[in-house]
N, C-alpha and C positions, 0 to 999 in steps of 0.2 A: 470597387468603388470606395468601400469603407477603409481599405488600406491606405488610400490616398488622403482620406479625411482625418485619419487618426491624429496627425500632428496638430490639427486645429483645435482639438479638445483642450480645455484649460488645464492648468496644473492642479494636482489633487493632493490632499493631505495624506500623510502616512504612506504606506506602500501599495495602496490600491491602484489598479489600472484604470484608465479612462473608461474602458468598456464596462467594468464592474460598476463604476459610479453612475454611468448613464442608464444601465438596465436595472440595477438594484434599487436605487433611490432617486432616479430622475435627476442626477447631477446636483444633489442638494447642496453640496459644499461649494458649488459655483454660484449659488443664488443667495440673496439676503436671507438671514435667519427668519423663521416664521415668527419668533417671539420678539416683536418690536415694542412690547409693552413698556410703559414708563414706570411700572411698579417699583417702588423704592426698595432696594435690597435691605433686608431686616438688619444686617450688620451695620448699615449706616444709621438706621433708626435708633439703635441702642448705643451709639458712640459715647453718649453722655453717661452711660452706666459705668461705674468704676470697675477697674480690672478685678478688684477684690470681690465685688459682688458676682461677677461672672464666674470666677474660680469657685466661690461658695456654691453657686447653682450647680456647677459641674460635680463638685464633691458630693452634694446631696444625691444627685441622680446616680452617680457611680456607686454610692453606698446602697441605695435602694435597689440597684440592679444586681446586687450580690457581689460587689467588688470587681468592677470591670477591669481595673488595672491589675489587681492581685491575681485574677484568674489567668492573665496572659503570661505570667512569669516575669513581669517587669513593672515597676512603678511608673506612673505617668510622668512624674517629674524627675525620674532617675537619669543619670547620664548614660550615653550609649555604652553598651557592653564592650568590654575589651575583646579583641579577636581571639578566638580559640578554635581548635579543630572541632568541627561539628560531630556529633554522635549520630549514628543511624536512627532515623525515626521510622517506626513501623508504618508501612504504606508508601514511604518515599525513599526506600533504600534500593537505589538502582544507579547505574552509571549514566550520568546525564548525556543526552544527545547534543552534540555541538551545533550551533547555528550553521545552516547550510543552504544551498540553492539547488539541491538535487531534485530530479523529477521522480520522486518516490516517497512513500511513507517510511521515514527513518525511525527506527525503534531501538531501545537499549539492547546491548549484548545479552544473550540468554532469553530473548523473547521471540515470539513468532506472530504472524499476522495472516488474516484471510479477508478477502472482500466478501461481504455478506450479500449485498444486492447493489446493482448498478441502475442508472437511468435506463429505462426501457425494458428491464427484466419483468417477467410476469408477476402480477399481483392477484388478479382475478382469474378464475377458471376460464379457459378459452382464449387467453391472451396470446397473440401471435409472437413469434420470435422477432426481436428488435432488428430493424433494418434502417440504418442511418439515412440511406438514400431514398427510401420509399416509405415514409411515415404517413400515418393517417390519424385523424382525430379519434376514430373508433378504436384503433389499436392503443393509442396513448391513454385512453380512458380506462384501460385494463392493465396498463403497464406502470412500473415505478416512475414517479414524476421527476421533474428536473430540480436541480439546485437544492438538494436535501439540507436541512438545517437542524431543527430540534430532533433528538432521538430519545424515545422513552421505552422502557421495558416494563411490562406488566406480567408478573409471574403467574403461571398456570398450574404450578405444582409446588409442594413445600420446599423442594430443593432448588427451585429456580432453574431447572434444566430446560423446561419448556416455557416460552414467554411470548406474549404478543409484542411485536415490535411496531411502534408508531413513529412515523417520520413526517415532519413538515416539508413542503416544497415551496421555498420562499418566493422565487421569481424565475422568469425565463430570460435567457439571453439568446434571442432568435438568430443573431449573426453567427452563433456557434452551434445552434441546434440543427441547422439545415446546411446542406452543401452550398458553398458560396455561389455556385452558378444557378442555384434554384431559388435563392432568397434575395429579394431586393428590399432593403429597409424602407425605401420610399413607397413601395407598392407591394406589400405582402398580399398573398392570396387569401381568400376566405378560409380555405382548408388549413393553411398555415396558422392563421389566427385561432381557429378552433383547436388545433393541436396544442397551441400555447395555453388556451383555457383549460384543456385537459391535463396539462403538465403542472398546473398549480394545485394547491390544496394539501392533502395529506394522503399517506398510504398506511394501511394496516396489514401486517403479515404475521403468520405464526412461525416462530423460529424454535429450533432445538439446539441445545448445547451438546457438542460432541464430547462425551466424557473422556475420550482417549486422546484425540488430536487437538482439542481446544477449538475456540472460535464458535461462531453461530452458522447455522445453515437454515434456509427457508424451507418450510414444510407446507405443501398444498393443504388448504383447509377451507372450511366455510367462513372463517374469519377474514379472509382476504377481501380488502375493500379499498376502493379509491374514492376520495372526496375531492371534487373539482369545482371549477367556477360554474358548473351547471347543477351542483347538488343543492337541494332546497334546505335552508336553515330556518329554524323557528326563532323569532325574536322574543325574548322574555325580559322581565324586570320592569322598572318604573317608566322606561321610555318606549316600551312596546306599544304600538299603535299611535305613536306621536305624529303630529302633523309634519314634523321635520323628517320623518322616515317614509312618508307615503309617496308613491310614484304611480305613473299610469299603469305599470304592470302589476303593482301591488298597492291598491288603494287602501288596504287595511293597515299597512305599515307593520306587518307582523310576519311576513315571509320573505326572506332574502335569498336570492339565487347566488350561491357560491361564497367562497372565502378566498382571500388573496394576500400575497406578501406575508404569509405566515412565517414569522421569524422563530424565536425560541418559544418555549412553553414549559409545562410541568406536569408530572403525574400526581394526581390528587391522592390523599389517603384512602379514598373510597374506590380507586381503581379506574378513574376516567382520565382524560387528558385535556388540559387547558392550553390553548394555543393563541398567541398574540398576533393580531393583524397590524402590520407595521407600515411600510411605505406605500400605502394604497393610493396616495394622492397622484402619483406619477402616471397612473393608468388612464386618467381622465383628460379630456380636452375641452377647450373653449370656455373656461371659467371667466375669461376676460370679456365675454359677451353678455354676462349677467349684469343687468342694469340696476337692480335693487341694491342700494348701498349697504344695507344691513347684511343681506345674503352674500354680497361680494366680499365684505370684510370677514365674514365667517369662513368663506372659502379660502381667502388669502391667509388667514391664521393657520390653516391646515395645508398651505402651499399646494392647493389643488391646481392641476395643470392648466396653463393658458395656451392658446393656439392649438396646433396639431400635436398629438401625443407621439412619443417615440415609436410605439407599436402600431398605431393607426387603427386601434380596435373600434373607434367611434364610426368607422366606415361600414361596419358590419352589425352593429347593435347600438341603438341610440342611447342606451343607458350609460355609455361611456362619454356621451356628449353632454356636458353640464348645461349648455344653453338650452337643451331640450329636456333634460331631467336634472334640475338643480339639486334635488334631494338625494340622488343616488350616491354621491360620496359619503353622505351621512350614514349610510347603511354598512360602511366599512370603518375599521379602526377600533373594533371591539375585541374583547376576549371571547373566543369560541370554545365550546366544550363538546367533545365527542366521547361516546361510550364504545370502546373497542370490543368489549365483551358481547355487545349486541349489534351485530352487523346490520340489523334492520332498523335501528334507532335513528331518529331525526336529530342531527346536530343542532346546537343552540348557540345563539349570540346573547351574551349576558350584558344588558345595558346598565345594571347597577354598578358595574366596575368602571364606568366612564369610557369616554371615547377619545382616544389619542393614538399615537404611534406606539402601540404596545410591543415592547421587545419580548416579553414573556409574562407569565403569571404563576406564582408559586404560593403554596398554602402552608400556614402554620396554625395549629389549634391553640386557642386562647386558654387561659387558666380556668375559665368557667365553661369551657367546652364549645365555644363558638369557633367560627372559621375566619381567619384573617388571610387576605390575599395581597401580595406585594407585586408591584409592577412599575417599570420605568418607561418613560417616554423618550425613545431613542432619537433625539435630535439635539443640536447645539442649543444650550440655554433653556432646556426643558426640565421637567420636574419628576419627582419620585412620589408615588401614590400608594395608598393602602386602603383596602376595603375590609370592614368587619361586619359579619353577618348579625342579624337579629336573633335568628334561631340557633339551636345547638346541634352539633355534629353527632351522628349516629355511627358508632364504630362498625366496621365490617365492610365487605365489598359485595354483598348480595345484591340482587336486582332492586330489592326494596330500599336498601341502604344507599345505593347509587342514586336512585330517584329522589330520596329524601335529601341527601346532601347536596345534590345538584340544585335543588330548589332553594337551598340556603343562600345561594349566590344571587338571588333575585330580590332580596330585601336586607338592608343594612345601612351602614354609614360609610360614605366615601370621603377619604382624607387626602391631603397633600402635605408634603414635608417642608419644614422650615428649619434650617441649620444655623447655629450660632457658634463661632469659634471662641476659645477661651484665651486667645492671645491677640486682642485688638491692637492694631498699630504695628504689629510685627510682620505681617504678611506683605512682602514686597514684590511678589511675582517671579522671583528667581528660583523658588523651590527651597530656599534656605529655611532650616528648621527653626521654630520659635525657641525661646529660652528654656521652655519646659521639655524640649527635645521630642515633641510630637505635634502633629497636626490633629487637634482634638477639640471637643466641645460638647455642647448639648443641643437638643432639638425638640421640636414639638410637631404633632400632627394637627393640622388645621382642618376642621370639618367643612365639607363643601355641601353635602346634601345627605338626607336620610329619608328614604321613602319619598313622600310627596312634599317634604319640607326642605327648603333651600336655606343655607346659612350664608349665602353670598348676596350682598346688596345688589339689587337691580337684576337678579337672575331668578327665574322660576326654577324649580327642581328639574323640570323637563329640560330646560336650557343648560343646566349644570351637567347633566348626563350626556347630552348630545354635543355640547360645545365646552367640554371640560377644560381645554386649554385656557380659554378666556376667563372662566371662573377662577382657575388657579392664578392667573395674572392678577385678578382683582384682590386676592387675599395676600399678595406679596410673598408667594412661595419662593424658595431658593432656586435660582437658575443654575443648572448643573451642566457638567461637561459630558453630554451624551450618556445618560443613565441607561444601561442595557440590562443584562440578566441580573435578577435579584433573587437570592435564595436563602432560606433559613438553614443554619448548620444543625443537623440532628443530634450532635454530641454536646456542643456548648450552648446551643440555643440562640446564638447571636445571628444577626442578619448580615449578609455580604452582598455588595453591589459592585458590578464592573462599570466603570466610567471610561469609555473607550478613548476619547480625545476631544479636543476643541481648539483648533489652531486660531480661532478668532477671540479666544479669551484675552481680555485686556487690550484689544485693538481699538483704534479710534472710533468712538461712538458706540462701542459694545460694552457689555458688562465687564467690570474689572475683577481682579482676583479677590477671593475670600479664603478663609482657612480650609473649607471643605473642597475648594477648587483653587489650589494655591499657586499655580504656575501660569504665567502669560504664555500665549502661543503653545498651548498644551498639545503636543503632537504624539505623546506616548501613553497618555491616560493614567489612571490610578484605580485602586481598589479600596472601597469604603466598607467599614465594619461598624455596626452599632448594636447596642443592647437596649431593649425596651425596659422601661421602668419596672422593677421587680421581675424581669424576665417574661412579662406578660404581653403577648402580641396585641391585646386589646388596649394597652396603655396609650395615652396621648403624649407621653414624654419619653425621651430616650437620651442616652449618652453615646457619642460617636467618636471615632478616630479613623485615620487612614492607615490601612495595613501596608499598602505598597504605593509608592510613587514611581511609576514604571519608566523604563528607558535603559540606557547603557549604564551598568554599575559603576563605570569609571567617571561618569558625569556627576558634577556636584549637585544637580537638581534631582537626583534619584534617592529613594529611601526604601529600605527593605525591612520594615518592622524593627529597626535597630540592629539587625543581623549584619555581620561582616560582609561588606559589599564585594570583597575580593573572592568570595566563596559562593556566589550565586550566578545563575544563568541570566543573560540579558532577556528582558521581556518587554514587549511593546503592544499597545492597543488591546487590552483585555476586553473580552466580549461575553462569552458564556462561562458559567461557573457550575461546579458540582462538588460533592463531598464523598469521601470514602468512609468506611465504617469507623475509622480512627478519628474522624473529624477533620482530616487534612483537606484543605481547599485545593481544587483542581481548576485551572483556568485555561480556556482556549482563546486564541488571539485572532484578530481580524485586521489586516492592513499593516503588518509589521513595518514600522518606520525606521528600522535599523538595518535594512538591506538584506535580510534573510527571509526564508520562507516562514509562514505562520506555523504555530505549534501548540502543543498541550503541555502544561506545566503543573507541577505539584508544589504546595507550600504549606508547612505546618503553621497553625495559627495560635498555638500555645507553647509554653516552655522555652528553654534556651534557644531552640532552633526556629522559633517564630520568625517568619520572613525569609527562610532559606529557600529561595525559588530554584527549582531544578526542572530542566526541560526533559519531558518524557518521550515526546515524539515530535516530528515535523512532517508537514504535508507537502505534496508536490508543487511544482512551479505554478504560480498564478492562483493557487488555491487558498481557501480559508478553512480554518479548523472550527467545526461546529459540533453540536452535541453538548457535552460529552456525557458518557455514562461510565462510572467506575464502581465495580463490584470487587469482592474479595479476589476473584480469579479471572476477571475479564475487564477490558477497557474497550468501549465503543466510541468512535468518532465519525462524524459526517464530514467527508471531504467535499467541500462545496466549490463550484466553478474552477476546477483544475484547468490551467491553460487560458484563463480569461484575460491574460495580458496580451493575447493575440488579437489583431484587428478583426479577424473572421476565421471561419473554419478552413479557409484556403491554405493557411500556413500555421498549423497548430504549434504552440510552444510547449505543449505537454502531450504525451501519449499514454498517460496513466488512466486507468489501471491495466489496460490490455497490452501496452507496449507496442513495439514495432512501429508501424506507421498509422496505428489506429487513432481515431478521434478520441479526445478525452471525454470521460463520462463521470459526472458527479456520482459518488458511491458512499456506502457505509462500510467501515472497516472494523474488524474485531482484532484485538491484540491480547495475547496471553503469555504468561511466563512458562517456559519449558521446565517442568519439574522432573522428579525422579520417575523411573520406570515408564517414561513416555506420557505421564499424566500431567495436567496443568498444575503449576505452582501458584503461590499467592502473589498478587501484584505488590510490588514495592517491598518484598521481603527476600533476602538472599538465602 
């Protein structure tokens, strides 16, 4: 049935398949943007400010940040460097993998790989062996979930040989999860729906590094845990108990059943995991039946589903039917925290960090010892946010420290970012560099709420936290091109954000270009870098610039930090980011618009080789590269939705990882360098 319907799906941006778009985000790119606000872009507000004053503001911030331009190895207004042969950069010295369409994980010469865990593999003691044709909800609740995304390692010994592995399971693709003759998309069975509920959430496993052969292997332990859509979460922070979170099943508004669409995340300095709930809206049905105009407008701003949902969950639990439970969508879209070291702990939803489509959440400690958390809202024309705690961080990862530091995320100030370019009038949407040879400028963090105090006219603090998108609209935050993973660099202290794409940028009736989003019809995305004033994550001012404007290096609208474009790998649609111990940025991609499989790329961020993108690996047909984790001697990636360009499981386009005629299975892969005497070598060093 679905094979015949496939050509009727609308065209999609980038390299995503129609199936991926339908099941991951509810075909968001085929619908109008959620952000229809008429908030005036700040760049238009300040057009009357002279170019000289803007340059002066940027110079002051750059100096206060410790010399943003000087630290990068190039002056902001300097001409592009002359091409010269690059020198090896520690951590990035490997032979790049060429773009390809192979049904495998392709890695550099001299490296090896191993699958760590697959969808359906045991996680909890007593889990049965996976059987694609005879699945049950009870089995899936003990097995590794579907569509792995974020990967986190939490060391259990000083050498990092034993680690807790924490993995998000972002979404389910039912037409690939079940045999085609067993699954009818129009009429799923209750058991199939419950299998999907159990396939969401997170998995926790104990892993051991093989000191001889490399890679990771799963070790049975008491830490094995599945968190699913049936796991109870505690709601904490200023919106806990809010009237907007109360339902018939939870009149307290303080206990939520489950987490869903967990995209990326982060390991905290205290050893817990923060996970972002992203495209939760697509799971709900019948928001069009809500008659209260205020409630309807709020649901629309979060694109909560109208009519029948794709998965038909509302047939088996009324919480997915918005006409019956209009507050249930408000219980998703949060940052959740789990404590992998305590398998009996209750996971938490942190309301002080705001509610939107969180791609991830990552922590940096401020100069005075508080906790800052960065997060992006992964939709077209949405915003970048920061939370700064009121209380101070307690070093360590003891049970006491974990409880103390987790509580810090319940009280503080929530901000949204506003960016200003320093080249007004020069951004024409073609990707042409301004006269100063960089896309750069300054920015500020606009406060939205702190505790019970709202800084947004017309919004209570409670409304700011639950309806954060509308509050950010009101203060004229900068509309971005799908801000995804945002992480601080542990070496240079700067913050890096992946902006995946936005093909509607500059379209009729849509937001136009600005210096931080400089291309019309942006199909390849870009990578943003900023430094907080004085390097302090608590600051409300920063200096920014674009590190990469992605795409085909031969295209005029691409930019690689000023590096020679003839010496870089093509890169499209940056998604997740990570850092190695040298401070090199590693980028995984999602939806390659250049016709090749997605991959993982390294790029130095300082020195003469700043911007030298090199592809480290590529993933199989139809898959997305997620994770990643990069250590001295190990790389981990989550291979999500291999073969998802097939209409159903009847005719798979990928047979990875098991090969032959096997069905594809989302999996975690470890990669290491083959060193001397059979021992693992260092990643990116020859």
